[in-house]
N, CA, C and O atoms as a printed pandas DataFrame, in Angstrom:
     atom_number atom_name residue_name chain_id  residue_number  x_coord  y_coord  z_coord
0              1         N          MET        A               1  137.636   55.146   31.235
1              2        CA          MET        A               1  137.105   54.698   32.496
2              3         C          MET        A               1  138.228   54.275   33.440
3              4         O          MET        A               1  138.149   54.490   34.650
4              5         N          ARG        A               2  139.269   53.675   32.878
5              6        CA          ARG        A               2  140.403   53.197   33.664
6              7         C          ARG        A               2  141.108   54.362   34.351
7              8         O          ARG        A               2  141.483   54.256   35.518
8              9         N          TYR        A               3  141.290   55.464   33.644
9             10        CA          TYR        A               3  141.947   56.640   34.209
10            11         C          TYR        A               3  141.075   57.274   35.290
11            12         O          TYR        A               3  141.583   57.797   36.282
12            13         N          CYS        A               4  139.792   57.222   35.096
13            14        CA          CYS        A               4  138.863   57.787   36.065
14            15         C          CYS        A               4  138.952   57.027   37.393
15            16         O          CYS        A               4  138.967   57.647   38.456
16            17         N          LYS        A               5  139.011   55.700   37.344
17            18        CA          LYS        A               5  139.136   54.893   38.560
18            19         C          LYS        A               5  140.459   55.168   39.264
19            20         O          LYS        A               5  140.511   55.277   40.489
20            21         N          LYS        A               6  141.527   55.277   38.478
21            22        CA          LYS        A               6  142.846   55.560   39.058
22            23         C          LYS        A               6  142.838   56.931   39.731
23            24         O          LYS        A               6  143.349   57.082   40.841
24            25         N          PHE        A               7  142.261   57.925   39.063
25            26        CA          PHE        A               7  142.181   59.272   39.628
26            27         C          PHE        A               7  141.359   59.268   40.921
27            28         O          PHE        A               7  141.765   59.875   41.912
28            29         N          LEU        A               8  140.222   58.595   40.917
29            30        CA          LEU        A               8  139.371   58.542   42.102
30            31         C          LEU        A               8  140.086   57.841   43.265
31            32         O          LEU        A               8  139.980   58.275   44.412
32            33         N          ARG        A               9  140.802   56.771   42.969
33            34        CA          ARG        A               9  141.537   56.051   44.004
34            35         C          ARG        A               9  142.618   56.944   44.607
35            36         O          ARG        A               9  142.768   56.995   45.828
36            37         N          GLU        A              10  143.369   57.645   43.763
37            38        CA          GLU        A              10  144.421   58.533   44.254
38            39         C          GLU        A              10  143.833   59.706   45.029
39            40         O          GLU        A              10  144.399   60.123   46.039
40            41         N          ALA        A              11  142.707   60.242   44.570
41            42        CA          ALA        A              11  142.052   61.338   45.284
42            43         C          ALA        A              11  141.570   60.877   46.652
43            44         O          ALA        A              11  141.660   61.622   47.628
44            45         N          LEU        A              12  141.062   59.656   46.726
45            46        CA          LEU        A              12  140.606   59.100   48.000
46            47         C          LEU        A              12  141.775   58.907   48.962
47            48         O          LEU        A              12  141.651   59.218   50.147
48            49         N          ILE        A              13  142.890   58.408   48.481
49            50        CA          ILE        A              13  144.078   58.217   49.316
50            51         C          ILE        A              13  144.598   59.559   49.821
51            52         O          ILE        A              13  144.914   59.697   51.002
52            53         N          LEU        A              14  144.689   60.544   48.935
53            54        CA          LEU        A              14  145.154   61.870   49.344
54            55         C          LEU        A              14  144.197   62.518   50.335
55            56         O          LEU        A              14  144.633   63.171   51.283
56            57         N          SER        A              15  142.904   62.342   50.124
57            58        CA          SER        A              15  141.918   62.899   51.053
58            59         C          SER        A              15  142.046   62.263   52.425
59            60         O          SER        A              15  141.965   62.956   53.439
60            61         N          ALA        A              16  142.244   60.951   52.469
61            62        CA          ALA        A              16  142.406   60.253   53.745
62            63         C          ALA        A              16  143.673   60.720   54.456
63            64         O          ALA        A              16  143.668   60.915   55.671
64            65         N          ALA        A              17  144.751   60.900   53.706
65            66        CA          ALA        A              17  146.005   61.376   54.300
66            67         C          ALA        A              17  145.838   62.795   54.847
67            68         O          ALA        A              17  146.315   63.095   55.941
68            69         N          LEU        A              18  145.182   63.647   54.110
69            70        CA          LEU        A              18  144.941   65.018   54.550
70            71         C          LEU        A              18  144.068   65.040   55.804
71            72         O          LEU        A              18  144.332   65.805   56.731
72            73         N          LEU        A              19  143.045   64.214   55.834
73            74        CA          LEU        A              19  142.175   64.126   57.008
74            75         C          LEU        A              19  142.961   63.662   58.228
75            76         O          LEU        A              19  142.758   64.177   59.327
76            77         N          LEU        A              20  143.847   62.704   58.049
77            78        CA          LEU        A              20  144.677   62.218   59.146
78            79         C          LEU        A              20  145.581   63.327   59.674
79            80         O          LEU        A              20  145.695   63.500   60.888
80            81         N          VAL        A              21  146.219   64.074   58.790
81            82        CA          VAL        A              21  147.089   65.177   59.199
82            83         C          VAL        A              21  146.291   66.246   59.931
83            84         O          VAL        A              21  146.725   66.735   60.974
84            85         N          LEU        A              22  145.150   66.610   59.408
85            86        CA          LEU        A              22  144.331   67.651   60.030
86            87         C          LEU        A              22  143.762   67.215   61.368
87            88         O          LEU        A              22  143.529   68.052   62.240
88            89         N          SER        A              23  143.534   65.920   61.546
89            90        CA          SER        A              23  142.990   65.454   62.821
90            91         C          SER        A              23  144.001   65.609   63.943
91            92         O          SER        A              23  143.609   65.744   65.102
92            93         N          PHE        A              24  145.295   65.594   63.630
93            94        CA          PHE        A              24  146.327   65.767   64.641
94            95         C          PHE        A              24  146.801   67.215   64.747
95            96         O          PHE        A              24  147.583   67.533   65.642
96            97         N          ALA        A              25  146.362   68.076   63.881
97            98        CA          ALA        A              25  146.827   69.461   63.881
98            99         C          ALA        A              25  146.428   70.211   65.140
99           100         O          ALA        A              25  147.129   71.141   65.538
100          101         N          GLY        A              26  145.344   69.846   65.769
101          102        CA          GLY        A              26  144.886   70.535   66.961
102          103         C          GLY        A              26  145.463   69.978   68.252
103          104         O          GLY        A              26  145.151   70.492   69.326
104          105         N          CYS        A              27  146.288   68.954   68.184
105          106        CA          CYS        A              27  146.852   68.361   69.392
106          107         C          CYS        A              27  147.812   69.330   70.050
107          108         O          CYS        A              27  148.463   70.132   69.380
108          109         N          GLY        A              28  147.897   69.249   71.388
109          110        CA          GLY        A              28  148.808   70.117   72.136
110          111         C          GLY        A              28  150.249   69.741   71.888
111          112         O          GLY        A              28  150.552   68.901   71.040
112          113         N          GLY        A              29  151.131   70.372   72.635
113          114        CA          GLY        A              29  152.535   70.044   72.487
114          115         C          GLY        A              29  153.352   71.250   72.088
115          116         O          GLY        A              29  154.303   71.136   71.315
116          117         N          GLY        A              30  152.995   72.368   72.596
117          118        CA          GLY        A              30  153.774   73.558   72.277
118          119         C          GLY        A              30  152.886   74.621   71.688
119          120         O          GLY        A              30  151.685   74.665   71.955
120          121         N          GLY        A              31  153.461   75.448   70.914
121          122        CA          GLY        A              31  152.709   76.507   70.280
122          123         C          GLY        A              31  152.885   77.843   70.958
123          124         O          GLY        A              31  152.577   78.879   70.368
124          125         N          GLY        A              32  153.375   77.845   72.186
125          126        CA          GLY        A              32  153.668   79.104   72.845
126          127         C          GLY        A              32  152.461   79.916   73.235
127          128         O          GLY        A              32  152.554   81.140   73.330
128          129         N          GLY        A              33  151.315   79.272   73.468
129          130        CA          GLY        A              33  150.130   80.006   73.859
130          131         C          GLY        A              33  150.244   80.618   75.245
131          132         O          GLY        A              33  149.550   81.587   75.553
132          133         N          GLY        A              34  151.106   80.066   76.078
133          134        CA          GLY        A              34  151.307   80.620   77.399
134          135         C          GLY        A              34  150.232   80.234   78.391
135          136         O          GLY        A              34  150.267   80.679   79.538
136          137         N          GLY        A              35  149.272   79.413   77.978
137          138        CA          GLY        A              35  148.212   78.997   78.880
138          139         C          GLY        A              35  148.662   77.888   79.807
139          140         O          GLY        A              35  149.809   77.444   79.763
140          141         N          SER        A              36  147.737   77.449   80.647
141          142        CA          SER        A              36  148.061   76.407   81.619
142          143         C          SER        A              36  148.384   75.084   80.946
143          144         O          SER        A              36  149.007   74.227   81.572
144          145         N          ASP        A              37  147.983   74.884   79.686
145          146        CA          ASP        A              37  148.284   73.644   78.977
146          147         C          ASP        A              37  149.775   73.479   78.710
147          148         O          ASP        A              37  150.220   72.375   78.396
148          149         N          ASP        A              38  150.555   74.549   78.828
149          150        CA          ASP        A              38  151.977   74.478   78.542
150          151         C          ASP        A              38  152.797   74.049   79.761
151          152         O          ASP        A              38  154.006   73.854   79.641
152          153         N          SER        A              39  152.169   73.898   80.927
153          154        CA          SER        A              39  152.930   73.561   82.127
154          155         C          SER        A              39  153.289   72.079   82.136
155          156         O          SER        A              39  152.565   71.246   81.589
156          157         N          PHE        A              40  154.412   71.768   82.763
157          158        CA          PHE        A              40  154.862   70.385   82.861
158          159         C          PHE        A              40  155.710   70.217   84.115
159          160         O          PHE        A              40  156.173   71.193   84.705
160          161         N          THR        A              41  155.903   68.969   84.508
161          162        CA          THR        A              41  156.689   68.640   85.685
162          163         C          THR        A              41  157.617   67.486   85.342
163          164         O          THR        A              41  157.220   66.543   84.658
164          165         N          ILE        A              42  158.850   67.563   85.817
165          166        CA          ILE        A              42  159.797   66.455   85.705
166          167         C          ILE        A              42  159.997   65.929   87.113
167          168         O          ILE        A              42  160.449   66.653   88.000
168          169         N          SER        A              43  159.657   64.667   87.312
169          170        CA          SER        A              43  159.871   64.046   88.617
170          171         C          SER        A              43  160.662   62.754   88.411
171          172         O          SER        A              43  160.724   62.224   87.301
172          173         N          TYR        A              44  161.252   62.266   89.465
173          174        CA          TYR        A              44  162.144   61.117   89.388
174          175         C          TYR        A              44  161.656   60.004   90.309
175          176         O          TYR        A              44  160.990   60.265   91.311
176          177         N          ASN        A              45  161.988   58.771   89.966
177          178        CA          ASN        A              45  161.603   57.598   90.735
178          179         C          ASN        A              45  162.871   56.829   91.070
179          180         O          ASN        A              45  163.702   56.593   90.194
180          181         N          ALA        A              46  163.027   56.440   92.320
181          182        CA          ALA        A              46  164.235   55.741   92.757
182          183         C          ALA        A              46  164.324   54.325   92.187
183          184         O          ALA        A              46  165.407   53.740   92.189
184          185         N          ASN        A              47  163.237   53.765   91.708
185          186        CA          ASN        A              47  163.235   52.440   91.085
186          187         C          ASN        A              47  163.945   51.391   91.931
187          188         O          ASN        A              47  164.752   50.611   91.424
188          189         N          GLY        A              48  163.641   51.380   93.212
189          190        CA          GLY        A              48  164.211   50.347   94.086
190          191         C          GLY        A              48  165.628   50.622   94.549
191          192         O          GLY        A              48  166.339   49.691   94.928
192          193         N          ALA        A              49  166.055   51.871   94.530
193          194        CA          ALA        A              49  167.418   52.197   94.979
194          195         C          ALA        A              49  167.589   51.760   96.435
195          196         O          ALA        A              49  166.654   51.821   97.233
196          197         N          GLU        A              50  168.803   51.318   96.760
197          198        CA          GLU        A              50  169.102   50.863   98.117
198          199         C          GLU        A              50  169.539   52.007   99.025
199          200         O          GLU        A              50  169.469   51.898  100.249
200          201         N          SER        A              51  169.991   53.102   98.422
201          202        CA          SER        A              51  170.390   54.275   99.213
202          203         C          SER        A              51  170.307   55.522   98.342
203          204         O          SER        A              51  170.187   55.445   97.119
204          205         N          GLY        A              52  170.374   56.663   99.000
205          206        CA          GLY        A              52  170.319   57.941   98.297
206          207         C          GLY        A              52  168.894   58.446   98.148
207          208         O          GLY        A              52  167.951   57.841   98.659
208          209         N          SER        A              53  168.748   59.551   97.447
209          210        CA          SER        A              53  167.432   60.144   97.226
210          211         C          SER        A              53  167.336   60.670   95.802
211          212         O          SER        A              53  168.340   60.979   95.160
212          213         N          VAL        A              54  166.104   60.762   95.330
213          214        CA          VAL        A              54  165.880   61.237   93.965
214          215         C          VAL        A              54  166.101   62.742   93.892
215          216         O          VAL        A              54  165.978   63.428   94.907
216          217         N          PRO        A              55  166.425   63.272   92.713
217          218        CA          PRO        A              55  166.551   64.724   92.546
218          219         C          PRO        A              55  165.212   65.419   92.796
219          220         O          PRO        A              55  164.159   64.787   92.724
220          221         N          SER        A              56  165.255   66.680   93.082
221          222        CA          SER        A              56  164.046   67.477   93.330
222          223         C          SER        A              56  163.176   67.544   92.086
223          224         O          SER        A              56  163.671   67.473   90.961
224          225         N          VAL        A              57  161.885   67.679   92.301
225          226        CA          VAL        A              57  160.921   67.850   91.211
226          227         C          VAL        A              57  161.172   69.199   90.557
227          228         O          VAL        A              57  161.433   70.190   91.238
228          229         N          GLN        A              58  161.091   69.231   89.230
229          230        CA          GLN        A              58  161.264   70.473   88.481
230          231         C          GLN        A              58  159.964   70.775   87.750
231          232         O          GLN        A              58  159.302   69.862   87.257
232          233         N          SER        A              59  159.599   72.033   87.678
233          234        CA          SER        A              59  158.385   72.436   86.971
234          235         C          SER        A              59  158.726   73.506   85.947
235          236         O          SER        A              59  159.636   74.310   86.147
236          237         N          GLY        A              60  157.989   73.502   84.858
237          238        CA          GLY        A              60  158.184   74.507   83.820
238          239         C          GLY        A              60  156.853   74.922   83.242
239          240         O          GLY        A              60  155.811   74.366   83.589
240          241         N          ASN        A              61  156.891   75.897   82.361
241          242        CA          ASN        A              61  155.655   76.413   81.767
242          243         C          ASN        A              61  155.696   76.441   80.248
243          244         O          ASN        A              61  154.886   77.137   79.636
244          245         N          GLY        A              62  156.585   75.732   79.632
245          246        CA          GLY        A              62  156.669   75.727   78.179
246          247         C          GLY        A              62  157.601   76.786   77.629
247          248         O          GLY        A              62  157.983   76.732   76.460
248          249         N          LYS        A              63  157.972   77.755   78.466
249          250        CA          LYS        A              63  158.898   78.809   78.043
250          251         C          LYS        A              63  160.187   78.725   78.847
251          252         O          LYS        A              63  161.103   79.526   78.664
252          253         N          THR        A              64  160.244   77.743   79.738
253          254        CA          THR        A              64  161.394   77.562   80.606
254          255         C          THR        A              64  162.205   76.370   80.122
255          256         O          THR        A              64  161.648   75.297   79.892
256          257         N          ALA        A              65  163.496   76.539   79.967
257          258        CA          ALA        A              65  164.357   75.428   79.596
258          259         C          ALA        A              65  164.791   74.708   80.872
259          260         O          ALA        A              65  165.349   75.323   81.781
260          261         N          LEU        A              66  164.534   73.409   80.932
261          262        CA          LEU        A              66  164.945   72.609   82.075
262          263         C          LEU        A              66  165.878   71.504   81.597
263          264         O          LEU        A              66  165.733   70.980   80.493
264          265         N          ALA        A              67  166.830   71.165   82.443
265          266        CA          ALA        A              67  167.746   70.064   82.131
266          267         C          ALA        A              67  167.456   68.916   83.077
267          268         O          ALA        A              67  167.148   69.138   84.248
268          269         N          VAL        A              68  167.550   67.702   82.586
269          270        CA          VAL        A              68  167.373   66.530   83.428
270          271         C          VAL        A              68  168.502   66.525   84.454
271          272         O          VAL        A              68  169.669   66.719   84.115
272          273         N          SER        A              69  168.133   66.300   85.711
273          274        CA          SER        A              69  169.121   66.336   86.795
274          275         C          SER        A              69  170.075   65.148   86.743
275          276         O          SER        A              69  169.735   64.066   86.264
276          277         N          ALA        A              70  171.252   65.383   87.243
277          278        CA          ALA        A              70  172.224   64.303   87.403
278          279         C          ALA        A              70  171.886   63.561   88.693
279          280         O          ALA        A              70  170.861   63.845   89.314
280          281         N          ASN        A              71  172.698   62.650   89.090
281          282        CA          ASN        A              71  172.483   61.870   90.307
282          283         C          ASN        A              71  172.869   62.705   91.528
283          284         O          ASN        A              71  173.829   62.388   92.231
284          285         N          THR        A              72  172.116   63.765   91.770
285          286        CA          THR        A              72  172.434   64.706   92.848
286          287         C          THR        A              72  172.218   64.118   94.231
287          288         O          THR        A              72  172.833   64.583   95.191
288          289         N          GLY        A              73  171.364   63.109   94.364
289          290        CA          GLY        A              73  171.078   62.506   95.669
290          291         C          GLY        A              73  171.842   61.231   95.930
291          292         O          GLY        A              73  171.538   60.509   96.879
292          293         N          SER        A              74  172.831   60.941   95.102
293          294        CA          SER        A              74  173.675   59.743   95.252
294          295         C          SER        A              74  172.867   58.452   95.316
295          296         O          SER        A              74  173.104   57.611   96.183
296          297         N          LEU        A              75  171.920   58.295   94.405
297          298        CA          LEU        A              75  171.166   57.042   94.340
298          299         C          LEU        A              75  172.114   55.894   94.062
299          300         O          LEU        A              75  173.046   56.023   93.268
300          301         N          ALA        A              76  171.874   54.772   94.717
301          302        CA          ALA        A              76  172.731   53.605   94.503
302          303         C          ALA        A              76  171.922   52.324   94.660
303          304         O          ALA        A              76  171.022   52.237   95.494
304          305         N          LYS        A              77  172.261   51.338   93.844
305          306        CA          LYS        A              77  171.698   49.994   93.933
306          307         C          LYS        A              77  172.748   49.047   93.370
307          308         O          LYS        A              77  173.284   49.285   92.288
308          309         N          SER        A              78  173.039   48.000   94.082
309          310        CA          SER        A              78  174.079   47.054   93.661
310          311         C          SER        A              78  173.837   46.569   92.239
311          312         O          SER        A              78  172.745   46.108   91.906
312          313         N          GLY        A              79  174.863   46.676   91.406
313          314        CA          GLY        A              79  174.787   46.203   90.038
314          315         C          GLY        A              79  174.126   47.171   89.066
315          316         O          GLY        A              79  173.954   46.830   87.896
316          317         N          TYR        A              80  173.745   48.381   89.515
317          318        CA          TYR        A              80  173.069   49.344   88.659
318          319         C          TYR        A              80  173.786   50.684   88.686
319          320         O          TYR        A              80  174.540   50.984   89.611
320          321         N          LEU        A              81  173.537   51.490   87.647
321          322        CA          LEU        A              81  174.122   52.820   87.543
322          323         C          LEU        A              81  173.021   53.816   87.235
323          324         O          LEU        A              81  172.282   53.641   86.267
324          325         N          PHE        A              82  172.902   54.858   88.044
325          326        CA          PHE        A              82  171.966   55.933   87.758
326          327         C          PHE        A              82  172.673   56.862   86.774
327          328         O          PHE        A              82  173.703   57.452   87.099
328          329         N          ASP        A              83  172.118   56.989   85.583
329          330        CA          ASP        A              83  172.797   57.756   84.539
330          331         C          ASP        A              83  171.852   58.763   83.938
331          332         O          ASP        A              83  172.236   59.510   83.038
């Protein structure tokens, strides 16, 4: 009886873990389907900058490699560094 309880407990734990994994299996985040769900936008916020402008908005579709922009608009705020 003791082994049966241990087996049932382990089976229940494994079943719960499998259910958790399968519940997230359908979440987006790639896959290369090429649909509209793969589109994304990178935008920037000046966060109270005293001068300069934010980099241009960039858009992609999941198949496009984009790099985060450098401080192309010379954003500046005393005591801070745009990095």
